[in-house]
Each structure stands twice: as structure tokens, then as C-alpha cells.
mmCIF file as Biopython writes it, N, C-alpha, C and O atoms, coordinates in Angstrom:
data_model
#
loop_
_atom_site.group_PDB
_atom_site.id
_atom_site.type_symbol
_atom_site.label_atom_id
_atom_site.label_alt_id
_atom_site.label_comp_id
_atom_site.label_asym_id
_atom_site.label_entity_id
_atom_site.label_seq_id
_atom_site.pdbx_PDB_ins_code
_atom_site.Cartn_x
_atom_site.Cartn_y
_atom_site.Cartn_z
_atom_site.occupancy
_atom_site.B_iso_or_equiv
_atom_site.auth_seq_id
_atom_site.auth_asym_id
_atom_site.pdbx_PDB_model_num
ATOM 1   N N  . MET A ? 1  ? 0.349   10.966  0.974   1.0 0.0 1  A 1 
ATOM 2   C CA . MET A ? 1  ? -0.406  10.182  1.925   1.0 0.0 1  A 1 
ATOM 3   C C  . MET A ? 1  ? 0.562   9.665   2.986   1.0 0.0 1  A 1 
ATOM 4   O O  . MET A ? 1  ? 1.647   9.187   2.657   1.0 0.0 1  A 1 
ATOM 5   N N  . THR A ? 2  ? 0.182   9.758   4.225   1.0 0.0 2  A 1 
ATOM 6   C CA . THR A ? 2  ? 1.073   9.340   5.304   1.0 0.0 2  A 1 
ATOM 7   C C  . THR A ? 2  ? 1.175   7.826   5.360   1.0 0.0 2  A 1 
ATOM 8   O O  . THR A ? 2  ? 0.325   7.108   4.834   1.0 0.0 2  A 1 
ATOM 9   N N  . GLU A ? 3  ? 2.228   7.360   6.005   1.0 0.0 3  A 1 
ATOM 10  C CA . GLU A ? 3  ? 2.486   5.925   6.106   1.0 0.0 3  A 1 
ATOM 11  C C  . GLU A ? 3  ? 1.390   5.211   6.890   1.0 0.0 3  A 1 
ATOM 12  O O  . GLU A ? 3  ? 0.981   4.110   6.521   1.0 0.0 3  A 1 
ATOM 13  N N  . ILE A ? 4  ? 0.918   5.823   7.958   1.0 0.0 4  A 1 
ATOM 14  C CA . ILE A ? 4  ? -0.116  5.185   8.781   1.0 0.0 4  A 1 
ATOM 15  C C  . ILE A ? 4  ? -1.407  5.043   7.997   1.0 0.0 4  A 1 
ATOM 16  O O  . ILE A ? 4  ? -2.083  4.019   8.099   1.0 0.0 4  A 1 
ATOM 17  N N  . LEU A ? 5  ? -1.759  6.055   7.215   1.0 0.0 5  A 1 
ATOM 18  C CA . LEU A ? 5  ? -2.972  5.979   6.403   1.0 0.0 5  A 1 
ATOM 19  C C  . LEU A ? 5  ? -2.847  4.907   5.329   1.0 0.0 5  A 1 
ATOM 20  O O  . LEU A ? 5  ? -3.818  4.206   5.045   1.0 0.0 5  A 1 
ATOM 21  N N  . ARG A ? 6  ? -1.666  4.766   4.727   1.0 0.0 6  A 1 
ATOM 22  C CA . ARG A ? 6  ? -1.439  3.686   3.754   1.0 0.0 6  A 1 
ATOM 23  C C  . ARG A ? 6  ? -1.646  2.327   4.403   1.0 0.0 6  A 1 
ATOM 24  O O  . ARG A ? 6  ? -2.275  1.445   3.818   1.0 0.0 6  A 1 
ATOM 25  N N  . GLN A ? 7  ? -1.117  2.154   5.618   1.0 0.0 7  A 1 
ATOM 26  C CA . GLN A ? 7  ? -1.251  0.884   6.312   1.0 0.0 7  A 1 
ATOM 27  C C  . GLN A ? 7  ? -2.702  0.603   6.696   1.0 0.0 7  A 1 
ATOM 28  O O  . GLN A ? 7  ? -3.161  -0.536  6.609   1.0 0.0 7  A 1 
ATOM 29  N N  . LEU A ? 8  ? -3.417  1.636   7.119   1.0 0.0 8  A 1 
ATOM 30  C CA . LEU A ? 8  ? -4.822  1.456   7.478   1.0 0.0 8  A 1 
ATOM 31  C C  . LEU A ? 8  ? -5.675  1.069   6.278   1.0 0.0 8  A 1 
ATOM 32  O O  . LEU A ? 8  ? -6.533  0.193   6.387   1.0 0.0 8  A 1 
ATOM 33  N N  . ILE A ? 9  ? -5.453  1.705   5.150   1.0 0.0 9  A 1 
ATOM 34  C CA . ILE A ? 9  ? -6.217  1.392   3.948   1.0 0.0 9  A 1 
ATOM 35  C C  . ILE A ? 9  ? -5.908  -0.028  3.473   1.0 0.0 9  A 1 
ATOM 36  O O  . ILE A ? 9  ? -6.821  -0.774  3.119   1.0 0.0 9  A 1 
ATOM 37  N N  . ALA A ? 10 ? -4.639  -0.403  3.464   1.0 0.0 10 A 1 
ATOM 38  C CA . ALA A ? 10 ? -4.258  -1.747  3.024   1.0 0.0 10 A 1 
ATOM 39  C C  . ALA A ? 10 ? -4.795  -2.816  3.978   1.0 0.0 10 A 1 
ATOM 40  O O  . ALA A ? 10 ? -5.268  -3.864  3.538   1.0 0.0 10 A 1 
ATOM 41  N N  . GLY A ? 11 ? -4.723  -2.552  5.264   1.0 0.0 11 A 1 
ATOM 42  C CA . GLY A ? 11 ? -5.253  -3.504  6.237   1.0 0.0 11 A 1 
ATOM 43  C C  . GLY A ? 11 ? -6.758  -3.645  6.145   1.0 0.0 11 A 1 
ATOM 44  O O  . GLY A ? 11 ? -7.295  -4.742  6.295   1.0 0.0 11 A 1 
ATOM 45  N N  . SER A ? 12 ? -7.434  -2.546  5.903   1.0 0.0 12 A 1 
ATOM 46  C CA . SER A ? 12 ? -8.886  -2.590  5.749   1.0 0.0 12 A 1 
ATOM 47  C C  . SER A ? 12 ? -9.283  -3.361  4.493   1.0 0.0 12 A 1 
ATOM 48  O O  . SER A ? 12 ? -10.246 -4.127  4.508   1.0 0.0 12 A 1 
ATOM 49  N N  . ALA A ? 13 ? -8.545  -3.159  3.418   1.0 0.0 13 A 1 
ATOM 50  C CA . ALA A ? 13 ? -8.830  -3.887  2.180   1.0 0.0 13 A 1 
ATOM 51  C C  . ALA A ? 13 ? -8.630  -5.385  2.381   1.0 0.0 13 A 1 
ATOM 52  O O  . ALA A ? 13 ? -9.425  -6.189  1.893   1.0 0.0 13 A 1 
ATOM 53  N N  . ALA A ? 14 ? -7.579  -5.761  3.093   1.0 0.0 14 A 1 
ATOM 54  C CA . ALA A ? 14 ? -7.333  -7.178  3.356   1.0 0.0 14 A 1 
ATOM 55  C C  . ALA A ? 14 ? -8.408  -7.764  4.268   1.0 0.0 14 A 1 
ATOM 56  O O  . ALA A ? 14 ? -8.849  -8.893  4.057   1.0 0.0 14 A 1 
ATOM 57  N N  . ALA A ? 15 ? -8.829  -7.011  5.275   1.0 0.0 15 A 1 
ATOM 58  C CA . ALA A ? 15 ? -9.853  -7.500  6.198   1.0 0.0 15 A 1 
ATOM 59  C C  . ALA A ? 15 ? -11.205 -7.670  5.507   1.0 0.0 15 A 1 
ATOM 60  O O  . ALA A ? 15 ? -11.909 -8.651  5.744   1.0 0.0 15 A 1 
ATOM 61  N N  . VAL A ? 16 ? -11.563 -6.712  4.653   1.0 0.0 16 A 1 
ATOM 62  C CA . VAL A ? 16 ? -12.828 -6.818  3.913   1.0 0.0 16 A 1 
ATOM 63  C C  . VAL A ? 16 ? -12.773 -8.003  2.960   1.0 0.0 16 A 1 
ATOM 64  O O  . VAL A ? 16 ? -13.742 -8.751  2.837   1.0 0.0 16 A 1 
ATOM 65  N N  . CYS A ? 17 ? -11.651 -8.173  2.294   1.0 0.0 17 A 1 
ATOM 66  C CA . CYS A ? 17 ? -11.496 -9.301  1.379   1.0 0.0 17 A 1 
ATOM 67  C C  . CYS A ? 17 ? -11.611 -10.634 2.124   1.0 0.0 17 A 1 
ATOM 68  O O  . CYS A ? 17 ? -12.267 -11.560 1.648   1.0 0.0 17 A 1 
ATOM 69  N N  . LEU A ? 18 ? -10.979 -10.724 3.280   1.0 0.0 18 A 1 
ATOM 70  C CA . LEU A ? 18 ? -11.056 -11.960 4.060   1.0 0.0 18 A 1 
ATOM 71  C C  . LEU A ? 18 ? -12.475 -12.221 4.523   1.0 0.0 18 A 1 
ATOM 72  O O  . LEU A ? 18 ? -12.934 -13.363 4.487   1.0 0.0 18 A 1 
ATOM 73  N N  . ALA A ? 19 ? -13.177 -11.193 4.956   1.0 0.0 19 A 1 
ATOM 74  C CA . ALA A ? 19 ? -14.560 -11.375 5.411   1.0 0.0 19 A 1 
ATOM 75  C C  . ALA A ? 19 ? -15.465 -11.823 4.267   1.0 0.0 19 A 1 
ATOM 76  O O  . ALA A ? 19 ? -16.306 -12.704 4.442   1.0 0.0 19 A 1 
ATOM 77  N N  . VAL A ? 20 ? -15.289 -11.215 3.104   1.0 0.0 20 A 1 
ATOM 78  C CA . VAL A ? 20 ? -16.122 -11.593 1.954   1.0 0.0 20 A 1 
ATOM 79  C C  . VAL A ? 20 ? -15.803 -13.016 1.506   1.0 0.0 20 A 1 
ATOM 80  O O  . VAL A ? 20 ? -16.710 -13.809 1.252   1.0 0.0 20 A 1 
ATOM 81  N N  . LEU A ? 21 ? -14.521 -13.336 1.409   1.0 0.0 21 A 1 
ATOM 82  C CA . LEU A ? 21 ? -14.152 -14.685 0.975   1.0 0.0 21 A 1 
ATOM 83  C C  . LEU A ? 21 ? -14.578 -15.743 1.983   1.0 0.0 21 A 1 
ATOM 84  O O  . LEU A ? 21 ? -14.994 -16.833 1.590   1.0 0.0 21 A 1 
ATOM 85  N N  . ALA A ? 22 ? -14.484 -15.444 3.261   1.0 0.0 22 A 1 
ATOM 86  C CA . ALA A ? 22 ? -14.842 -16.429 4.289   1.0 0.0 22 A 1 
ATOM 87  C C  . ALA A ? 22 ? -16.341 -16.719 4.290   1.0 0.0 22 A 1 
ATOM 88  O O  . ALA A ? 22 ? -16.761 -17.835 4.594   1.0 0.0 22 A 1 
ATOM 89  N N  . THR A ? 23 ? -17.142 -15.715 3.949   1.0 0.0 23 A 1 
ATOM 90  C CA . THR A ? 23 ? -18.591 -15.932 3.987   1.0 0.0 23 A 1 
ATOM 91  C C  . THR A ? 23 ? -19.168 -16.349 2.643   1.0 0.0 23 A 1 
ATOM 92  O O  . THR A ? 23 ? -20.219 -16.990 2.611   1.0 0.0 23 A 1 
ATOM 93  N N  . ARG A ? 24 ? -18.525 -16.013 1.540   1.0 0.0 24 A 1 
ATOM 94  C CA . ARG A ? 24 ? -19.109 -16.253 0.221   1.0 0.0 24 A 1 
ATOM 95  C C  . ARG A ? 24 ? -18.451 -17.365 -0.587  1.0 0.0 24 A 1 
ATOM 96  O O  . ARG A ? 24 ? -19.013 -17.785 -1.598  1.0 0.0 24 A 1 
ATOM 97  N N  . SER A ? 25 ? -17.285 -17.857 -0.183  1.0 0.0 25 A 1 
ATOM 98  C CA . SER A ? 25 ? -16.602 -18.860 -0.999  1.0 0.0 25 A 1 
ATOM 99  C C  . SER A ? 25 ? -16.502 -20.184 -0.256  1.0 0.0 25 A 1 
ATOM 100 O O  . SER A ? 25 ? -16.709 -20.265 0.955   1.0 0.0 25 A 1 
ATOM 101 N N  . ASP A ? 26 ? -16.179 -21.210 -1.019  1.0 0.0 26 A 1 
ATOM 102 C CA . ASP A ? 26 ? -16.016 -22.545 -0.452  1.0 0.0 26 A 1 
ATOM 103 C C  . ASP A ? 26 ? -14.549 -22.936 -0.341  1.0 0.0 26 A 1 
ATOM 104 O O  . ASP A ? 26 ? -14.221 -24.112 -0.187  1.0 0.0 26 A 1 
ATOM 105 N N  . PHE A ? 27 ? -13.668 -21.938 -0.419  1.0 0.0 27 A 1 
ATOM 106 C CA . PHE A ? 27 ? -12.244 -22.217 -0.314  1.0 0.0 27 A 1 
ATOM 107 C C  . PHE A ? 27 ? -11.871 -22.544 1.126   1.0 0.0 27 A 1 
ATOM 108 O O  . PHE A ? 27 ? -12.616 -22.253 2.061   1.0 0.0 27 A 1 
ATOM 109 N N  . VAL A ? 28 ? -10.700 -23.154 1.282   1.0 0.0 28 A 1 
ATOM 110 C CA . VAL A ? 28 ? -10.145 -23.424 2.601   1.0 0.0 28 A 1 
ATOM 111 C C  . VAL A ? 28 ? -9.714  -22.097 3.223   1.0 0.0 28 A 1 
ATOM 112 O O  . VAL A ? 28 ? -9.317  -21.172 2.514   1.0 0.0 28 A 1 
ATOM 113 N N  . PHE A ? 29 ? -9.794  -22.011 4.547   1.0 0.0 29 A 1 
ATOM 114 C CA . PHE A ? 29 ? -9.483  -20.754 5.233   1.0 0.0 29 A 1 
ATOM 115 C C  . PHE A ? 29 ? -8.081  -20.261 4.904   1.0 0.0 29 A 1 
ATOM 116 O O  . PHE A ? 29 ? -7.888  -19.062 4.703   1.0 0.0 29 A 1 
ATOM 117 N N  . TRP A ? 30 ? -7.105  -21.148 4.843   1.0 0.0 30 A 1 
ATOM 118 C CA . TRP A ? 30 ? -5.725  -20.722 4.584   1.0 0.0 30 A 1 
ATOM 119 C C  . TRP A ? 30 ? -5.582  -20.112 3.197   1.0 0.0 30 A 1 
ATOM 120 O O  . TRP A ? 30 ? -4.811  -19.173 3.003   1.0 0.0 30 A 1 
ATOM 121 N N  . PHE A ? 31 ? -6.328  -20.646 2.232   1.0 0.0 31 A 1 
ATOM 122 C CA . PHE A ? 31 ? -6.298  -20.071 0.891   1.0 0.0 31 A 1 
ATOM 123 C C  . PHE A ? 31 ? -6.908  -18.674 0.906   1.0 0.0 31 A 1 
ATOM 124 O O  . PHE A ? 31 ? -6.385  -17.765 0.261   1.0 0.0 31 A 1 
ATOM 125 N N  . ASN A ? 32 ? -8.014  -18.495 1.638   1.0 0.0 32 A 1 
ATOM 126 C CA . ASN A ? 32 ? -8.622  -17.171 1.787   1.0 0.0 32 A 1 
ATOM 127 C C  . ASN A ? 32 ? -7.650  -16.194 2.431   1.0 0.0 32 A 1 
ATOM 128 O O  . ASN A ? 32 ? -7.572  -15.032 2.031   1.0 0.0 32 A 1 
ATOM 129 N N  . LEU A ? 33 ? -6.921  -16.659 3.414   1.0 0.0 33 A 1 
ATOM 130 C CA . LEU A ? 33 ? -5.952  -15.820 4.117   1.0 0.0 33 A 1 
ATOM 131 C C  . LEU A ? 33 ? -4.822  -15.375 3.186   1.0 0.0 33 A 1 
ATOM 132 O O  . LEU A ? 33 ? -4.390  -14.223 3.237   1.0 0.0 33 A 1 
ATOM 133 N N  . ILE A ? 34 ? -4.351  -16.280 2.346   1.0 0.0 34 A 1 
ATOM 134 C CA . ILE A ? 34 ? -3.279  -15.948 1.402   1.0 0.0 34 A 1 
ATOM 135 C C  . ILE A ? 34 ? -3.765  -14.926 0.374   1.0 0.0 34 A 1 
ATOM 136 O O  . ILE A ? 34 ? -3.052  -13.972 0.063   1.0 0.0 34 A 1 
ATOM 137 N N  . ILE A ? 35 ? -4.970  -15.122 -0.150  1.0 0.0 35 A 1 
ATOM 138 C CA . ILE A ? 35 ? -5.530  -14.174 -1.112  1.0 0.0 35 A 1 
ATOM 139 C C  . ILE A ? 35 ? -5.706  -12.801 -0.470  1.0 0.0 35 A 1 
ATOM 140 O O  . ILE A ? 35 ? -5.396  -11.783 -1.088  1.0 0.0 35 A 1 
ATOM 141 N N  . SER A ? 36 ? -6.196  -12.769 0.753   1.0 0.0 36 A 1 
ATOM 142 C CA . SER A ? 36 ? -6.398  -11.494 1.448   1.0 0.0 36 A 1 
ATOM 143 C C  . SER A ? 36 ? -5.076  -10.784 1.716   1.0 0.0 36 A 1 
ATOM 144 O O  . SER A ? 36 ? -4.984  -9.564  1.581   1.0 0.0 36 A 1 
ATOM 145 N N  . ALA A ? 37 ? -4.056  -11.544 2.094   1.0 0.0 37 A 1 
ATOM 146 C CA . ALA A ? 37 ? -2.737  -10.944 2.315   1.0 0.0 37 A 1 
ATOM 147 C C  . ALA A ? 37 ? -2.173  -10.378 1.015   1.0 0.0 37 A 1 
ATOM 148 O O  . ALA A ? 37 ? -1.559  -9.310  1.013   1.0 0.0 37 A 1 
ATOM 149 N N  . ALA A ? 38 ? -2.379  -11.087 -0.081  1.0 0.0 38 A 1 
ATOM 150 C CA . ALA A ? 38 ? -1.893  -10.592 -1.376  1.0 0.0 38 A 1 
ATOM 151 C C  . ALA A ? 38 ? -2.621  -9.306  -1.770  1.0 0.0 38 A 1 
ATOM 152 O O  . ALA A ? 38 ? -1.999  -8.383  -2.296  1.0 0.0 38 A 1 
ATOM 153 N N  . ILE A ? 39 ? -3.912  -9.238  -1.524  1.0 0.0 39 A 1 
ATOM 154 C CA . ILE A ? 39 ? -4.659  -8.020  -1.839  1.0 0.0 39 A 1 
ATOM 155 C C  . ILE A ? 39 ? -4.218  -6.874  -0.932  1.0 0.0 39 A 1 
ATOM 156 O O  . ILE A ? 39 ? -4.098  -5.738  -1.390  1.0 0.0 39 A 1 
ATOM 157 N N  . GLY A ? 40 ? -3.979  -7.154  0.328   1.0 0.0 40 A 1 
ATOM 158 C CA . GLY A ? 40 ? -3.493  -6.121  1.240   1.0 0.0 40 A 1 
ATOM 159 C C  . GLY A ? 40 ? -2.133  -5.586  0.828   1.0 0.0 40 A 1 
ATOM 160 O O  . GLY A ? 40 ? -1.915  -4.374  0.845   1.0 0.0 40 A 1 
ATOM 161 N N  . LEU A ? 41 ? -1.213  -6.473  0.459   1.0 0.0 41 A 1 
ATOM 162 C CA . LEU A ? 41 ? 0.110   -6.036  0.017   1.0 0.0 41 A 1 
ATOM 163 C C  . LEU A ? 41 ? 0.032   -5.277  -1.302  1.0 0.0 41 A 1 
ATOM 164 O O  . LEU A ? 41 ? 0.721   -4.275  -1.494  1.0 0.0 41 A 1 
ATOM 165 N N  . GLY A ? 42 ? -0.804  -5.759  -2.198  1.0 0.0 42 A 1 
ATOM 166 C CA . GLY A ? 42 ? -0.971  -5.058  -3.467  1.0 0.0 42 A 1 
ATOM 167 C C  . GLY A ? 42 ? -1.529  -3.667  -3.277  1.0 0.0 42 A 1 
ATOM 168 O O  . GLY A ? 42 ? -1.098  -2.722  -3.939  1.0 0.0 42 A 1 
ATOM 169 N N  . THR A ? 43 ? -2.483  -3.538  -2.377  1.0 0.0 43 A 1 
ATOM 170 C CA . THR A ? 43 ? -3.046  -2.223  -2.082  1.0 0.0 43 A 1 
ATOM 171 C C  . THR A ? 43 ? -1.996  -1.314  -1.451  1.0 0.0 43 A 1 
ATOM 172 O O  . THR A ? 43 ? -1.900  -0.135  -1.792  1.0 0.0 43 A 1 
ATOM 173 N N  . TYR A ? 44 ? -1.220  -1.864  -0.539  1.0 0.0 44 A 1 
ATOM 174 C CA . TYR A ? 44 ? -0.195  -1.078  0.147   1.0 0.0 44 A 1 
ATOM 175 C C  . TYR A ? 44 ? 0.837   -0.531  -0.837  1.0 0.0 44 A 1 
ATOM 176 O O  . TYR A ? 44 ? 1.206   0.641   -0.764  1.0 0.0 44 A 1 
ATOM 177 N N  . PHE A ? 45 ? 1.303   -1.377  -1.758  1.0 0.0 45 A 1 
ATOM 178 C CA . PHE A ? 45 ? 2.336   -0.941  -2.689  1.0 0.0 45 A 1 
ATOM 179 C C  . PHE A ? 45 ? 1.778   -0.139  -3.860  1.0 0.0 45 A 1 
ATOM 180 O O  . PHE A ? 45 ? 2.541   0.495   -4.589  1.0 0.0 45 A 1 
ATOM 181 N N  . THR A ? 46 ? 0.475   -0.157  -4.050  1.0 0.0 46 A 1 
ATOM 182 C CA . THR A ? 46 ? -0.135  0.631   -5.118  1.0 0.0 46 A 1 
ATOM 183 C C  . THR A ? 46 ? -0.306  2.090   -4.714  1.0 0.0 46 A 1 
ATOM 184 O O  . THR A ? 46 ? -0.191  2.984   -5.554  1.0 0.0 46 A 1 
ATOM 185 N N  . ILE A ? 47 ? -0.578  2.336   -3.447  1.0 0.0 47 A 1 
ATOM 186 C CA . ILE A ? 47 ? -0.785  3.698   -2.963  1.0 0.0 47 A 1 
ATOM 187 C C  . ILE A ? 47 ? 0.573   4.402   -2.916  1.0 0.0 47 A 1 
ATOM 188 O O  . ILE A ? 47 ? 1.501   3.894   -2.286  1.0 0.0 47 A 1 
ATOM 189 N N  . PRO A ? 48 ? 0.709   5.558   -3.567  1.0 0.0 48 A 1 
ATOM 190 C CA . PRO A ? 48 ? 2.015   6.231   -3.601  1.0 0.0 48 A 1 
ATOM 191 C C  . PRO A ? 48 ? 2.399   6.817   -2.244  1.0 0.0 48 A 1 
ATOM 192 O O  . PRO A ? 48 ? 1.545   7.225   -1.458  1.0 0.0 48 A 1 
ATOM 193 N N  . LYS A ? 49 ? 3.706   6.846   -1.992  1.0 0.0 49 A 1 
ATOM 194 C CA . LYS A ? 49 ? 4.232   7.451   -0.765  1.0 0.0 49 A 1 
ATOM 195 C C  . LYS A ? 49 ? 4.176   8.961   -0.873  1.0 0.0 49 A 1 
ATOM 196 O O  . LYS A ? 49 ? 4.185   9.526   -1.967  1.0 0.0 49 A 1 
ATOM 197 N N  . LYS A ? 50 ? 4.118   9.602   0.281   1.0 0.0 50 A 1 
ATOM 198 C CA . LYS A ? 50 ? 4.227   11.059  0.316   1.0 0.0 50 A 1 
ATOM 199 C C  . LYS A ? 50 ? 5.708   11.403  0.324   1.0 0.0 50 A 1 
ATOM 200 O O  . LYS A ? 50 ? 6.448   10.978  1.212   1.0 0.0 50 A 1 
ATOM 201 N N  . ARG A ? 51 ? 6.127   12.160  -0.649  1.0 0.0 51 A 1 
ATOM 202 C CA . ARG A ? 51 ? 7.527   12.545  -0.748  1.0 0.0 51 A 1 
ATOM 203 C C  . ARG A ? 51 ? 7.722   13.920  -0.139  1.0 0.0 51 A 1 
ATOM 204 O O  . ARG A ? 51 ? 6.869   14.800  -0.257  1.0 0.0 51 A 1 
ATOM 205 N N  . SER A ? 52 ? 8.844   14.085  0.505   1.0 0.0 52 A 1 
ATOM 206 C CA . SER A ? 52 ? 9.148   15.390  1.093   1.0 0.0 52 A 1 
ATOM 207 C C  . SER A ? 52 ? 9.534   16.354  -0.030  1.0 0.0 52 A 1 
ATOM 208 O O  . SER A ? 52 ? 9.979   15.921  -1.093  1.0 0.0 52 A 1 
ATOM 209 N N  . PRO A ? 53 ? 9.366   17.644  0.198   1.0 0.0 53 A 1 
ATOM 210 C CA . PRO A ? 53 ? 9.752   18.619  -0.833  1.0 0.0 53 A 1 
ATOM 211 C C  . PRO A ? 53 ? 11.232  18.557  -1.183  1.0 0.0 53 A 1 
ATOM 212 O O  . PRO A ? 53 ? 11.625  18.973  -2.273  1.0 0.0 53 A 1 
ATOM 213 N N  . ARG A ? 54 ? 12.063  18.042  -0.274  1.0 0.0 54 A 1 
ATOM 214 C CA . ARG A ? 54 ? 13.494  17.953  -0.544  1.0 0.0 54 A 1 
ATOM 215 C C  . ARG A ? 54 ? 13.813  16.825  -1.519  1.0 0.0 54 A 1 
ATOM 216 O O  . ARG A ? 54 ? 14.875  16.841  -2.142  1.0 0.0 54 A 1 
ATOM 217 N N  . GLU A ? 55 ? 12.911  15.835  -1.668  1.0 0.0 55 A 1 
ATOM 218 C CA . GLU A ? 55 ? 13.164  14.701  -2.548  1.0 0.0 55 A 1 
ATOM 219 C C  . GLU A ? 55 ? 12.666  14.933  -3.976  1.0 0.0 55 A 1 
ATOM 220 O O  . GLU A ? 55 ? 13.049  14.203  -4.890  1.0 0.0 55 A 1 
ATOM 221 N N  . ILE A ? 56 ? 11.834  15.923  -4.171  1.0 0.0 56 A 1 
ATOM 222 C CA . ILE A ? 56 ? 11.255  16.170  -5.481  1.0 0.0 56 A 1 
ATOM 223 C C  . ILE A ? 56 ? 12.326  16.778  -6.394  1.0 0.0 56 A 1 
ATOM 224 O O  . ILE A ? 56 ? 13.059  17.684  -5.998  1.0 0.0 56 A 1 
ATOM 225 N N  . GLU A ? 57 ? 12.399  16.266  -7.608  1.0 0.0 57 A 1 
ATOM 226 C CA . GLU A ? 57 ? 13.410  16.739  -8.552  1.0 0.0 57 A 1 
ATOM 227 C C  . GLU A ? 57 ? 12.999  18.082  -9.143  1.0 0.0 57 A 1 
ATOM 228 O O  . GLU A ? 57 ? 11.886  18.235  -9.644  1.0 0.0 57 A 1 
ATOM 229 N N  . VAL A ? 58 ? 13.905  19.049  -9.080  1.0 0.0 58 A 1 
ATOM 230 C CA . VAL A ? 58 ? 13.647  20.357  -9.676  1.0 0.0 58 A 1 
ATOM 231 C C  . VAL A ? 58 ? 14.048  20.360  -11.147 1.0 0.0 58 A 1 
ATOM 232 O O  . VAL A ? 58 ? 13.534  21.150  -11.939 1.0 0.0 58 A 1 
ATOM 233 N N  . ALA A ? 59 ? 14.955  19.486  -11.498 1.0 0.0 59 A 1 
ATOM 234 C CA . ALA A ? 59 ? 15.370  19.267  -12.881 1.0 0.0 59 A 1 
ATOM 235 C C  . ALA A ? 59 ? 15.712  17.772  -12.991 1.0 0.0 59 A 1 
ATOM 236 O O  . ALA A ? 59 ? 15.919  17.124  -11.966 1.0 0.0 59 A 1 
ATOM 237 N N  . PRO A ? 60 ? 15.773  17.223  -14.179 1.0 0.0 60 A 1 
ATOM 238 C CA . PRO A ? 60 ? 16.066  15.790  -14.301 1.0 0.0 60 A 1 
ATOM 239 C C  . PRO A ? 60 ? 17.372  15.408  -13.617 1.0 0.0 60 A 1 
ATOM 240 O O  . PRO A ? 60 ? 18.444  15.872  -14.006 1.0 0.0 60 A 1 
ATOM 241 N N  . GLY A ? 61 ? 17.278  14.566  -12.605 1.0 0.0 61 A 1 
ATOM 242 C CA . GLY A ? 61 ? 18.452  14.085  -11.883 1.0 0.0 61 A 1 
ATOM 243 C C  . GLY A ? 61 ? 18.963  15.004  -10.793 1.0 0.0 61 A 1 
ATOM 244 O O  . GLY A ? 61 ? 19.957  14.675  -10.144 1.0 0.0 61 A 1 
ATOM 245 N N  . ILE A ? 62 ? 18.329  16.137  -10.564 1.0 0.0 62 A 1 
ATOM 246 C CA . ILE A ? 62 ? 18.802  17.091  -9.545  1.0 0.0 62 A 1 
ATOM 247 C C  . ILE A ? 62 ? 17.685  17.318  -8.534  1.0 0.0 62 A 1 
ATOM 248 O O  . ILE A ? 62 ? 16.598  17.772  -8.890  1.0 0.0 62 A 1 
ATOM 249 N N  . THR A ? 63 ? 17.960  16.997  -7.261  1.0 0.0 63 A 1 
ATOM 250 C CA . THR A ? 63 ? 17.006  17.257  -6.195  1.0 0.0 63 A 1 
ATOM 251 C C  . THR A ? 63 ? 17.307  18.604  -5.562  1.0 0.0 63 A 1 
ATOM 252 O O  . THR A ? 63 ? 18.327  19.228  -5.852  1.0 0.0 63 A 1 
ATOM 253 N N  . GLN A ? 64 ? 16.418  19.037  -4.706  1.0 0.0 64 A 1 
ATOM 254 C CA . GLN A ? 64 ? 16.609  20.328  -4.036  1.0 0.0 64 A 1 
ATOM 255 C C  . GLN A ? 64 ? 17.848  20.282  -3.142  1.0 0.0 64 A 1 
ATOM 256 O O  . GLN A ? 64 ? 18.551  21.286  -3.030  1.0 0.0 64 A 1 
ATOM 257 N N  . ASP A ? 65 ? 18.134  19.145  -2.502  1.0 0.0 65 A 1 
ATOM 258 C CA . ASP A ? 65 ? 19.333  19.024  -1.659  1.0 0.0 65 A 1 
ATOM 259 C C  . ASP A ? 65 ? 20.613  19.194  -2.465  1.0 0.0 65 A 1 
ATOM 260 O O  . ASP A ? 65 ? 21.542  19.871  -2.023  1.0 0.0 65 A 1 
ATOM 261 N N  . ARG A ? 66 ? 20.667  18.581  -3.648  1.0 0.0 66 A 1 
ATOM 262 C CA . ARG A ? 66 ? 21.856  18.736  -4.489  1.0 0.0 66 A 1 
ATOM 263 C C  . ARG A ? 66 ? 21.998  20.158  -4.998  1.0 0.0 66 A 1 
ATOM 264 O O  . ARG A ? 66 ? 23.109  20.666  -5.148  1.0 0.0 66 A 1 
ATOM 265 N N  . LEU A ? 67 ? 20.860  20.799  -5.265  1.0 0.0 67 A 1 
ATOM 266 C CA . LEU A ? 67 ? 20.901  22.172  -5.741  1.0 0.0 67 A 1 
ATOM 267 C C  . LEU A ? 67 ? 21.409  23.104  -4.645  1.0 0.0 67 A 1 
ATOM 268 O O  . LEU A ? 67 ? 22.167  24.034  -4.922  1.0 0.0 67 A 1 
ATOM 269 N N  . ASP A ? 68 ? 20.991  22.855  -3.387  1.0 0.0 68 A 1 
ATOM 270 C CA . ASP A ? 68 ? 21.466  23.671  -2.279  1.0 0.0 68 A 1 
ATOM 271 C C  . ASP A ? 68 ? 22.963  23.472  -2.008  1.0 0.0 68 A 1 
ATOM 272 O O  . ASP A ? 68 ? 23.662  24.407  -1.617  1.0 0.0 68 A 1 
ATOM 273 N N  . ALA A ? 69 ? 23.438  22.252  -2.219  1.0 0.0 69 A 1 
ATOM 274 C CA . ALA A ? 69 ? 24.862  21.968  -1.968  1.0 0.0 69 A 1 
ATOM 275 C C  . ALA A ? 69 ? 25.711  22.652  -3.012  1.0 0.0 69 A 1 
ATOM 276 O O  . ALA A ? 69 ? 26.937  22.540  -2.981  1.0 0.0 69 A 1 
#
């Protein structure tokens, strides 16, 4: 998954969370904002990065770059 798509998904999750909390809860706005930021960061770090073929291990501890060298 590309970096921009990860950021878009995480930002959308945080925005939806903030909208739901702002309309459905009796919490203070700043508390809603903190919860939404935590959900956005959690979503961002949960989605795996796209690794290049050169970073994938062909054997335990050996990447394609080390094998080529």
C-alpha cells in the first residue's frame, strides 16, 4: 500500500471518528480531538508499508541487495 493511501485512510478514520464523537457524545471537544488523533495514528501504524522487492528477505537475514553484493 502506498504512503499516500495509508495517510488518506488514517485521516479519514480520524475525521469520521471526530464527526461521530462530536455529534453523539457529551465529551469536551478537546477530548474528542485527542481520541480521534489516537485512532488516526493507530490506523496509520496498523496498515503495513509496501516494501520494495529489494528489501524482502530471500533467506533469513539475507536481502536481495546483500545477495547481489
